[in-house]
C-alpha positions in Angstrom: -6.9 -3.2 6.2 -7.8 -5.6 8.8 -9.5 -9.4 8.4 -13.3 -10.2 9.0 -13.4 -12.6 12.3 -15.8 -14.7 11.0 -16.4 -16.5 7.6 -19.8 -15.8 6.8 -18.1 -12.1 6.1 -15.3 -13.7 3.9 -18.1 -14.8 1.3 -20.2 -11.6 1.8 -17.0 -10.1 0.3 -16.7 -12.5 -2.9 -20.3 -12.1 -3.8 -19.6 -8.4 -3.2 -16.2 -8.0 -5.2 -16.5 -11.0 -7.4 -13.8 -12.0 -5.0 -14.3 -15.7 -6.0 -14.1 -15.2 -9.4 -11.7 -16.5 -12.3 -8.3 -15.0 -11.9 -7.7 -12.5 -15.3 -4.4 -13.3 -17.2 -2.8 -11.2 -19.5 0.6 -12.0 -22.0 2.7 -9.4 -23.4 4.2 -10.1 -26.7 7.3 -9.0 -27.7 7.5 -5.7 -30.4 8.9 -6.2 -34.0 8.5 -2.3 -34.9 9.8 -0.7 -38.5 13.2 0.6 -36.3 13.4 -2.4 -34.8 13.6 -4.3 -37.6 15.9 -1.8 -39.3 18.4 -2.5 -36.6 18.6 -5.8 -36.5 19.2 -5.7 -40.4 21.9 -3.5 -39.7 23.4 -5.5 -36.9 22.8 -3.0 -34.2 23.1 -4.8 -31.0 22.9 -1.7 -28.9 19.1 -0.8 -30.1 16.7 -1.0 -26.7 14.8 -4.4 -28.5 13.4 -5.3 -25.1 11.8 -2.1 -24.6 10.2 -1.9 -27.7 6.9 -2.9 -27.6 4.3 -0.6 -29.5 1.1 -0.2 -27.2 -1.4 -2.2 -29.3 1.0 -5.1 -28.0 0.5 -3.4 -24.2 -2.4 -6.4 -22.9 -5.5 -4.5 -21.1 -4.8 -5.7 -17.8 -7.7 -6.0 -15.3 -7.0 -3.5 -12.8 -6.9 -5.1 -9.1 -10.3 -4.9 -7.1 -9.4 -6.6 -3.7 -7.3 -5.4 -1.1 -5.7 -8.0 0.9 -7.0 -8.5 4.1 -4.1 -7.7 6.4 -2.5 -5.9 8.8 -4.4 -3.9 11.7 -1.3 -3.1 13.6 -0.5 -5.6 16.9 -0.3 -8.9 17.8 -3.0 -12.0 18.5 -5.4 -8.9 18.0 -8.7 -10.2 19.0 -11.5 -8.9 17.3 -16.0 -8.6 18.3 -19.0 -8.3 15.8 -21.1 -5.4 17.4 -20.7 -5.6 21.0 -19.9 -9.8 21.1 -16.6 -10.6 21.6 -15.3 -13.3 19.2 -14.0 -16.3 21.7 -11.0 -18.1 20.3 -10.5 -16.1 17.7 -6.9 -14.1 17.2 -4.8 -12.9 14.5 -1.0 -13.5 14.7 -0.1 -10.8 12.4 4.0 -10.5 12.9 5.5 -13.1 10.3 9.1 -13.4 8.8 10.3 -14.0 5.0 10.0 -17.4 5.1 6.5 -18.1 6.3 5.3 -16.0 3.4 3.6 -18.0 0.5 3.5 -17.8 -3.3 2.1 -14.3 -5.1 -1.3 -13.7 -6.8 -2.2 -10.9 -8.5 -5.0 -8.8 -7.3 -5.6 -11.5 -4.3 -8.4 -11.2 -2.0 -9.7 -12.5 0.9 -10.2 -16.4 0.9 -7.0 -18.0 2.5 -5.1 -15.0 2.5 -4.3 -14.0 6.1 -1.2 -14.6 8.4 -3.3 -16.1 11.1 -3.6 -20.0 11.9 -6.8 -20.0 11.7 -7.5 -19.9 8.3 -5.2 -21.5 5.8 -3.4 -19.3 3.4 -1.4 -19.4 0.5 -0.3 -15.4 0.7 0.2 -15.4 4.5 0.7 -11.9 4.7 1.8 -10.0 7.7 4.0 -7.8 9.8 7.6 -8.2 9.3 10.1 -6.1 11.7 13.2 -5.4 10.1 15.8 -3.5 11.2 16.5 -0.7 8.3 12.6 -0.3 7.3 10.9 -1.0 10.4 7.8 -2.6 10.2 6.9 -3.7 6.4 3.6 -4.9 6.0 3.4 -7.4 3.2 0.1 -7.2 2.3 0.5 -3.7 1.2 3.5 -4.0 -0.5 1.8 -6.8 -3.0 -1.2 -4.6 -3.2 1.0 -1.7 -4.5 2.8 -3.6 -6.4 0.1 -5.1 -8.6 -1.1 -1.6 -8.6 2.0 -0.5 -10.2 1.9 -3.4 -12.6 -1.4 -2.7 -14.0 -1.5 1.5 -14.1 2.0 1.3 -15.9 0.1 -1.2 -18.7 -2.2 1.2 -19.0 -0.2 4.4 -18.9 2.3 3.0 -21.8 -1.0 2.4 -23.9 -1.7 5.8 -23.2 1.4 7.8 -23.1 0.9 11.1 -24.7 -2.6 11.2 -25.3 -5.3 12.5 -23.2 -6.7 9.2 -21.4 -9.2 8.4 -18.3 -10.2 5.3 -16.4 -12.4 4.8 -13.6 -12.2 2.6 -10.6 -14.6 1.2 -8.2 -15.6 3.9 -5.6 -14.4 4.6 -2.1 -16.3 7.0 -0.5 -17.0 8.7 -4.6 -15.8 7.3 -7.9 -11.9 7.2 -8.4 -10.6 8.4 -11.8 -7.0 8.6 -13.2 -6.1 11.2 -15.7 -3.8 11.3 -18.2 -2.9 14.8 -19.8 -1.8 15.0 -23.6 2.5 16.1 -23.6 4.6 15.5 -26.7 7.1 12.0 -26.0 8.1 12.0 -29.8 11.3 13.0 -28.7 12.1 10.0 -26.2 12.9 6.4 -27.2 11.5 3.6 -26.1 13.7 2.6 -23.5 12.7 5.9 -22.1 9.0 5.9 -22.5 8.4 2.8 -20.3 10.5 4.4 -17.9 8.4 7.7 -18.6 5.5 5.5 -17.8 6.4 3.3 -15.4 7.0 6.1 -13.0 4.0 7.4 -13.6 2.6 3.9 -12.8 4.5 4.3 -9.5 3.0 7.9 -8.3 -0.4 7.0 -9.5 -0.5 3.3 -7.5 1.0 5.4 -4.7 -1.6 8.2 -4.9 -4.6 5.7 -4.7 -2.6 4.3 -2.2 -2.4 7.3 0.1 -6.8 8.1 -0.6 -7.4 4.6 1.0 -6.3 5.9 3.6 -7.9 8.8 3.6 -11.3 6.7 3.0 -10.7 4.3 5.9 -10.3 7.6 8.1 -13.9 8.5 7.1 -15.6 5.3 7.1 -15.2 3.7 4.1 -15.0 0.1 4.4 -15.7 -3.4 2.2 -18.1 -4.5 4.4 -20.1 -1.3 5.9 -20.9 -3.4 8.7 -17.3 -4.0 10.0 -15.7 -0.8 10.0 -11.8 -0.5 9.3 -10.8 2.8 11.3 -8.2 1.0 12.9 -6.2 0.7 10.3 -6.7 4.1 8.4 -2.9 5.8 8.4 -1.7 2.8 10.0 2.2 4.2 10.8 3.4 1.1 8.5 1.0 1.4 5.2 2.4 4.3 3.4 5.7 2.9 3.6 5.0 -0.6 2.6 3.1 0.7 -0.5 6.1 2.8 -1.8 8.1 -0.3 -1.4 5.7 -1.9 -3.4 6.1 0.4 -6.1 9.8 0.3 -6.2 9.7 -3.9 -6.9 7.0 -3.9 -9.4 9.0 -1.4 -11.2 12.1 -3.3 -11.2 10.3 -6.4 -11.8 8.9 -5.0 -15.3 12.5 -2.9 -16.1 13.6 -6.8 -15.9 10.4 -8.0 -18.6 9.3 -10.3 -15.4 5.8 -9.4 -16.0 5.3 -10.3 -19.2 2.9 -12.5 -18.2 0.8 -12.7 -15.3 2.7 -16.2 -13.9 6.0 -14.8 -14.5 5.3 -11.7 -12.3 3.9 -13.7 -9.7 6.9 -16.2 -9.3 9.4 -12.9 -10.1 7.0 -11.0 -7.1 7.8 -14.0 -4.6 12.0 -13.7 -5.5 11.8 -10.0 -5.4 9.8 -9.8 -1.6 11.9 -12.2 -0.3 15.1 -10.7 -1.3 13.8 -7.2 -0.6 13.1 -8.0 3.1 16.1 -10.0 3.5 17.4 -6.9 2.2 16.1 -4.7 5.3 17.5 -7.1 8.3 14.2 -9.1 9.1 13.2 -10.9 12.9 12.5 -13.9 13.1 8.9 -14.3 14.0 9.5 -14.5 17.5 11.5 -11.5 17.6 9.3 -9.5 15.4 6.7 -10.9 18.2 9.1 -9.8 21.7 9.0 -6.1 19.5 5.6 -6.1 19.0 4.8 -6.6 22.6 7.0 -4.1 24.0 5.2 -1.6 21.8 1.8 -2.4 23.7 0.0 1.3 25.3 3.0 2.6 23.0 2.2 1.8 19.3 -1.4 -0.5 20.1 -3.7 -1.5 22.8 -4.0 -5.6 23.7 -7.3 -4.3 25.2 -8.8 -3.2 22.2 -10.6 -5.2 19.7 -11.4 -5.1 15.8 -12.8 -2.9 14.7 -12.1 -0.4 17.5 -10.3 2.5 15.9 -7.7 3.0 18.7 -6.5 -0.3 18.9 -4.0 1.0 17.1 -2.0 3.8 18.2 0.8 4.6 16.4 -0.5 6.9 12.8 1.2 8.3 10.0 -0.1 11.7 9.0 2.5 12.5 6.2 1.1 11.9 2.7 4.0 12.9 1.0 6.1 10.9 -1.6 9.3 10.5 0.5 8.3 7.8 3.2 10.4 7.5 6.4 10.9 4.3 8.0 8.4 2.8 10.4 11.1 1.6 13.0 11.4 1.3 16.7 14.1 4.2 17.9 16.1 3.8 20.8 14.2 5.9 23.5 11.4 4.4 23.3 11.3 2.7 26.6 13.7 0.6 28.0 11.8 -2.9 27.2 12.5 -1.8 23.4 16.1 -0.6 23.7 16.6 -3.8 25.3 15.0 -5.6 22.6 17.2 -3.0 20.1 20.0 -3.8 21.5 19.8 -7.9 20.9 18.2 -7.6 17.6 19.6 -4.7 15.7 23.2 -4.5 17.4 24.9 -3.0 14.1 24.5 0.5 13.6 21.8 -0.5 10.7 20.9 2.7 8.3 17.5 3.5 7.9 16.3 3.1 4.7 14.2 6.6 3.5 11.9 5.5 0.3 10.8 7.6 -2.3 8.4 7.7 -5.3 9.4 9.8 -8.5 7.5 13.2 -9.4 9.8 14.1 -12.0 11.3 11.8 -14.8 13.7 12.6 -17.9 12.4 16.2 -17.3 9.0 15.4 -17.2 6.5 16.5 -13.6 4.6 13.8 -13.2 1.8 15.5 -11.3 1.6 18.0 -14.5 0.9 14.7 -16.7 -1.4 12.7 -14.4 -3.9 13.2 -11.3 -6.0 11.0 -9.2 -9.6 12.7 -8.9 -12.2 11.8 -6.4 -15.5 12.9 -6.4 -16.9 12.3 -2.9 -20.6 10.6 -2.8 -23.7 12.6 -1.8 -23.2 10.2 1.4 -20.0 11.0 2.3 -20.1 14.2 1.6 -22.0 15.5 5.1 -18.9 13.8 7.3 -15.9 14.8 4.7 -12.8 16.9 6.0 -13.0 19.3 2.8 -9.9 21.5 3.0 -11.8 23.7 1.7 -15.2 25.7 0.8 -14.4 25.6 -2.7 -13.7 21.8 -2.5 -17.1 21.5 0.0 -18.7 22.5 -3.0 -16.9 20.8 -6.1 -16.9 17.5 -3.9 -13.9 17.1 -6.4 -10.3 16.1 -4.6 -7.0 15.3 -5.8 -3.7 14.1 -4.6 -2.6 18.1 -4.9 -5.7 18.2 -1.6 -4.6 14.5 0.7 -2.0 16.5 3.1 -4.3 19.6 3.8 -7.3 17.1 4.9 -5.1 14.3 6.6 -3.9 17.4 8.6 -7.7 18.1 9.5 -7.7 14.2 10.4 -4.6 14.3 12.7 -6.5 17.5 14.2 -9.4 15.5 15.3 -7.5 12.4 15.9 -5.0 14.4 18.9 -8.6 15.9 20.5 -10.7 12.6 20.3 -7.3 11.1 22.2 -7.1 14.0 24.7 -10.8 13.4 25.7 -9.7 9.7 26.3 -6.9 10.8 28.0 -4.1 10.3 26.1 -1.2 12.1 25.4 0.7 12.2 21.8 4.4 11.8 21.7 5.6 12.1 18.1 8.7 10.6 17.0 9.7 10.8 13.4 8.3 12.9 10.2 5.1 12.4 9.9 4.6 9.9 12.6 2.2 10.5 15.6 2.9 8.1 18.3 0.8 7.9 21.6 1.3 7.2 25.1 -1.1 6.9 27.9 -1.0 9.0 30.8 1.0 8.2 33.9 -0.1 6.5 36.2 -2.0 8.2 38.9 
């Protein structure tokens, strides 16, 4: 998702989404079930006391309703409003771990950018790492928040039939749980299953957002987000966010919103450090060398083809969006200087099976495409067009159609596709005449 280039649009977002209102808080109280009490009286130190929280004690955390405004791929990105360029405004985008600010659950637009024109608290941006390529910290934070929310919601309903609807993106979004027997699981296993389902649903919600953006969804209708749809770093960063959130939940640090936020600060910084990040200046040099390969510095937000590198693979296993050797002489030289060690690429994945339960058989994300979006939507079959019901099982087929249309559009513009890596489509300009 790109940043809006004018303060008016940011204020509009606060009005539309309630982004300037009071931030929701929560507090999880430790449990004392009959089984835990008996274990204590029996002096049993092996009972999973920490995990034993009854569903009645799980707070009803408010779902995230905002998306952090970062980051269209590129650097020093310029923008326009309609046909008019916005003078003297550029979004820096590239950052480094030490520049990140403190996390806020469900952070919105105000003060949440990495550019220097709008001061911020979180200061999100793109960080280039030798192991994982580009990491978008706004996406990591967004889907960590979603994982915390969805895990708590699943914990409160695990085993029962339940559903929860969220703000529409091309239509109402609903997560559904099927009734399933979990009586054979101890408290620790139930929590593991609930968090795994939360991760799975958070990731599917993130995939749908990419699809919705491609079909014209944006927070502000006058400011399309086509440049961000299927951007090469998004889904990888989203999976990373679910991983970090699960670790925080398992460590017991999501018991209150404040403890979660401060623990997120540490986990985000240390996770990125483990990926061998470059400095801000080094990241800028890599990104500059990718101009006309992965992005187009001549374009302005919200031009769709400002971004030329896209990831059309929606599967739960995501390859790192790294610059591989052989991309160009310039990038090869920089990689030799900044990532000279043989860094093993870090593939990340969201589980779809845990403790013998197949998560897609338990949990589903369903979208009912609304009347306004239906005429232009990439329905994978006539059956879907008739029902207007889409689930995560349909996502890859939809994105395949999107990819085909993108390739035709780029051919008409004179660009040629240059695939590099599973699911990725990096595009290069035609040779000079």
